[in-house]
N, C-alpha and C positions, 0 to 999 in steps of 0.2 A: 316860611317862618324862618326868623334869623337864628343862627347858631348862638348858643349860650356860652359864654367863657366859663372855664372851670376856674373856681377860686383858687388862689395859691395855696399850696399844701401848709405852708407855714407863712404867718403875716409877713415876715421879712424877705420871703421868696419871691422876688419879682424878676421879670425879664432884664437882661442887660438893655442898656439905652440903645445899642444897634439893632435891638429886636422889637422895641416898642413903636408900635404903629402911630404914624403921624397923620393928622386929618388936615387936608387942605382943600380949598374951594376951587372949583373950575367952571368954566361956562361952557356947556355944550348944547348946541341948537338955541341959543339964546336964554338958556335957563341955568342958573346956578345950582351946583350939586356939590356935595362933599364926597371925597375919595379918601380912603384911609389905607395907607401903605407904610412899609417899614422904610427907614432912611436910606437904606441900599438901592430900594426899587425907586424912591424919589430921585435919588442922584443917577440912577441909570436912565430914567425917563429924560430927566435934565440933559445928559450926554447925547441921548438920542436926538433931542431937539436942537442941540447945538451943532451936532454933525449934518442934521438935514436942513438947518437953517429955518426951522418952524417954531412957532409960538406952542407951549405946552397945550394950551386950549385947543389949538388946531390938530395936534397929534391926537389928543383924547377924543375929538370929535370924529375923526377919521376911524379910530378904534370902535368907538360908539355905534357908528354907522354900519358896521360890519360884525358885531358881536352875536347878533341872533338874540336868543334867549338867555345868553350867560349873563352874569352879573358884571358890571362894567369893571370893578376892581380885578376880579379874576381874569377878564379879557385883557386887561393892561398887564398883567403879571405874564400872562402867555405871550402877548405882543413882545415885551421887553426880553424874555428869554429867546424868542424866537429871531428877534433882531440882532441879537449878539451871537447866537448860534450861526445865522447866515453870514455875519460879518466875519466871525471867526474861520469859517469855512473857506473864506476868500484869501486867507493868509496862507502863502505857501510855506510849509514847514520843511526844512531838509530833514532827510531820514537821521542824519547824525544828531540833530537837536531835538528829537521826538520827546526825549526824556526831561527836556528843559521847559516844557509848556509852550504855549502859544505867544508869539510875539504880536503885540497889538497894533492895529492899524493906526497910523497918525490921525488925529481928529482935525477936520478941517472946519474953519469957521465960515459959514456959507450965507449968502446974502439972503434974506426973507424973500419968499415966492420962487425960489428955485425948484425945478422939478424934482420929483422923487427920485432918490438914488435906486439903483437895482437892489441893494440890501433892504431898502426901506420897503420897496414894493413886494419883495419876497417874503419880508416879514409880515407884511398885511394879508399874504395868502393863507396865513395859518386860519383865517375867518372864512376861506372859500368853502362852498358847498361841495361836499365829498361825491355828490352825485352827478356833478357834471360841469 
């Protein structure tokens, strides 16, 4: 059963634009489906696709194949978080700069069909079976 949205407390009380979910169509296993995520998540998924040299549909299909019984949108959110956590873990941060935050790894534009990066592979392991 789908979760019901709570109505705004005041008619003019709406979420900021950055929090409003955007619905986009993707093709997974030859079938079109809609995915609803916030703009930041769509931008993050786009950045992963650019870094990995893959189409959005391809990345979504890979996540879909590993998600088990989780909802596709939830699996994508977890994958996006996992990807950037693994990417951030690879960036060495000198002790003197810890208070300054993480430096971002430069994004490479990769040709389509390139093998999966180690960060991408590790991010996909979020869907691995815990039993074995």
